[in-house]
N, C-alpha and C positions, 0 to 999 in steps of 0.2 A: 502152622496156619497164622495168616495175618488177621490182625483185630480189624473188625469192620470199621469204616470211616463214615462220618456224617457226609451226606450229599454236598454240602456247602465247601467241605474240604476237597471232595473230589473235582468239584466244578472250578474252583479256584485254581487247582494244579492243572486241570485240562486247559483252561483260559491261558494260563501262563505258558504251557507247552505249545499251544497253537499260536502263540504270539498275538492274541486277540485282545488281551486285557487293556492295553493302552489305547487301542482304537475305540474300545467301548468306553473307556474313561473320556476320551475326546468328545464323545457325542454329548456329555454333560454340558458342553459349550452351547450346543444347539438348543438344549432343554432350558438353559438359564440365560440365553442371549440378552433378553430385556433387562435382567439383573446386572449383567456384565456391562453393557453399553448404556442403558437407560431407556426409558420408554420412547423419547423423542427419536433417538437413533434407531431404535428397533422398528419404529414405524416406518422407516425409509431404507432399512438394510436387513435382509434376512438370510440367516446361514442356510445353505441348501444342501450341503455335504461336508464330511470331514473325513480325512484319511489319517494315516499315522503321524504326518507332520504338518499338514495344511488344512486350513479351513476355508471354505469356498462360500462367498456371500454375495447375493444378489442385491444390487442397490437401484434405487429409482431413477437416477439420472447421473450425468457426468459430474455435476457439482458434488453430489454425495460421494461419488467415487473417489474424486480427488480430496475432499475432506477427511475420509475415513483412511485413505492411503497415508495421509499425514499423521493420523492417529494410530496407525497400525502397531507400533512398538508398545504404545500404552495399552491397547486392547490385548495384546499378546501377554503383557505383564498382568493384566486384571485376570486373565484366564488362568494363570498359574495357580491361583488359590483353589481352583477345582481340580487340582492334581492331574493336569493335562500337560502334554508335551507338544507344543506347536513351534514350528520354526517360521511359518509364513502365514498370511492370509491373502488370498486372491480375491479382488473385488470385480464383479462383472455386472455391467448395466443389465437390468431385466428387460426381457423382451414382452412381458406381460404388462399391459396397461390396464389401470383400474378405471372403471366407468364412473 
Protein backbone atom coordinates (compact mmCIF):
# COMPACT_ATOMS: atom_id res chain seq x y z
CA UNK A 1 0.00 0.00 0.00
CA UNK A 2 1.21 3.50 -0.87
CA UNK A 3 2.00 6.00 1.83
CA UNK A 4 -0.59 8.84 2.03
CA UNK A 5 0.51 12.11 0.45
CA UNK A 6 -0.25 15.64 1.56
CA UNK A 7 -2.87 17.46 -0.52
CA UNK A 8 -0.31 20.08 -1.62
CA UNK A 9 1.78 17.33 -3.22
CA UNK A 10 -1.26 15.85 -4.92
CA UNK A 11 -2.42 19.24 -6.25
CA UNK A 12 1.04 20.15 -7.54
CA UNK A 13 1.23 16.86 -9.42
CA UNK A 14 -2.31 17.28 -10.77
CA UNK A 15 -1.64 20.81 -12.02
CA UNK A 16 1.52 19.62 -13.73
CA UNK A 17 -0.27 16.66 -15.32
CA UNK A 18 -3.07 18.90 -16.58
CA UNK A 19 -0.49 21.40 -17.85
CA UNK A 20 -2.26 24.19 -15.97
CA UNK A 21 0.59 25.21 -13.70
CA UNK A 22 2.22 27.61 -16.18
CA UNK A 23 -1.07 29.28 -17.04
CA UNK A 24 -1.75 29.80 -13.35
CA UNK A 25 1.73 31.26 -12.91
CA UNK A 26 1.04 33.65 -15.77
CA UNK A 27 -1.92 35.10 -13.85
CA UNK A 28 0.63 36.57 -11.42
CA UNK A 29 1.22 39.21 -14.09
CA UNK A 30 -2.38 40.34 -13.85
CA UNK A 31 -2.24 40.43 -10.06
CA UNK A 32 1.08 42.34 -10.01
CA UNK A 33 0.56 44.54 -13.08
CA UNK A 34 1.03 47.88 -11.32
CA UNK A 35 4.26 46.62 -9.72
CA UNK A 36 5.56 45.49 -13.11
CA UNK A 37 4.76 48.58 -15.17
CA UNK A 38 4.27 51.26 -12.51
CA UNK A 39 1.17 53.11 -11.37
CA UNK A 40 1.14 55.64 -14.22
CA UNK A 41 1.09 53.00 -16.96
CA UNK A 42 -1.26 50.76 -14.97
CA UNK A 43 -3.74 53.64 -14.87
CA UNK A 44 -3.89 53.64 -18.70
CA UNK A 45 -3.32 49.95 -19.46
CA UNK A 46 -5.07 47.00 -17.84
CA UNK A 47 -4.37 43.31 -18.39
CA UNK A 48 -7.61 41.57 -19.31
CA UNK A 49 -6.49 37.98 -19.77
CA UNK A 50 -3.51 35.75 -20.16
CA UNK A 51 -3.04 32.41 -21.80
CA UNK A 52 -0.08 30.08 -21.94
CA UNK A 53 2.11 32.42 -24.02
CA UNK A 54 0.38 35.77 -24.39
CA UNK A 55 -0.84 38.60 -22.19
CA UNK A 56 -3.78 40.68 -23.43
CA UNK A 57 -3.88 44.31 -22.33
CA UNK A 58 -6.52 47.00 -22.89
CA UNK A 59 -5.22 50.54 -23.26
CA UNK A 60 -6.97 53.90 -23.15
CA UNK A 61 -6.08 55.15 -26.61
CA UNK A 62 -3.82 54.67 -29.66
CA UNK A 63 -1.04 56.75 -28.11
CA UNK A 64 -0.74 54.36 -25.17
CA UNK A 65 -1.03 51.40 -27.51
CA UNK A 66 1.94 52.65 -29.56
CA UNK A 67 4.03 53.53 -26.52
CA UNK A 68 3.48 50.18 -24.84
CA UNK A 69 4.13 48.32 -28.07
CA UNK A 70 7.59 49.92 -28.09
CA UNK A 71 8.07 48.86 -24.45
CA UNK A 72 6.82 45.30 -24.99
CA UNK A 73 10.18 43.52 -24.73
CA UNK A 74 11.04 45.42 -21.56
CA UNK A 75 7.68 44.54 -20.00
CA UNK A 76 8.11 40.87 -20.90
CA UNK A 77 11.57 40.94 -19.30
CA UNK A 78 10.13 42.49 -16.12
CA UNK A 79 7.47 39.78 -16.02
CA UNK A 80 10.10 37.04 -15.99
CA UNK A 81 10.93 37.68 -12.33
CA UNK A 82 7.46 36.31 -11.51
CA UNK A 83 8.33 32.91 -13.01
CA UNK A 84 6.10 33.36 -16.02
CA UNK A 85 6.64 32.38 -19.60
CA UNK A 86 5.36 34.91 -22.09
CA UNK A 87 6.21 35.22 -25.74
CA UNK A 88 3.98 38.16 -26.58
CA UNK A 89 1.74 40.94 -25.34
CA UNK A 90 -1.24 42.09 -27.40
CA UNK A 91 -2.43 45.65 -26.81
CA UNK A 92 -6.02 46.54 -27.65
CA UNK A 93 -7.75 49.89 -27.40
CA UNK A 94 -10.48 49.74 -24.82
CA UNK A 95 -14.05 50.33 -25.95
CA UNK A 96 -15.03 51.35 -22.38
CA UNK A 97 -14.95 55.09 -21.89
CA UNK A 98 -14.69 56.48 -18.36
CA UNK A 99 -17.04 59.29 -17.41
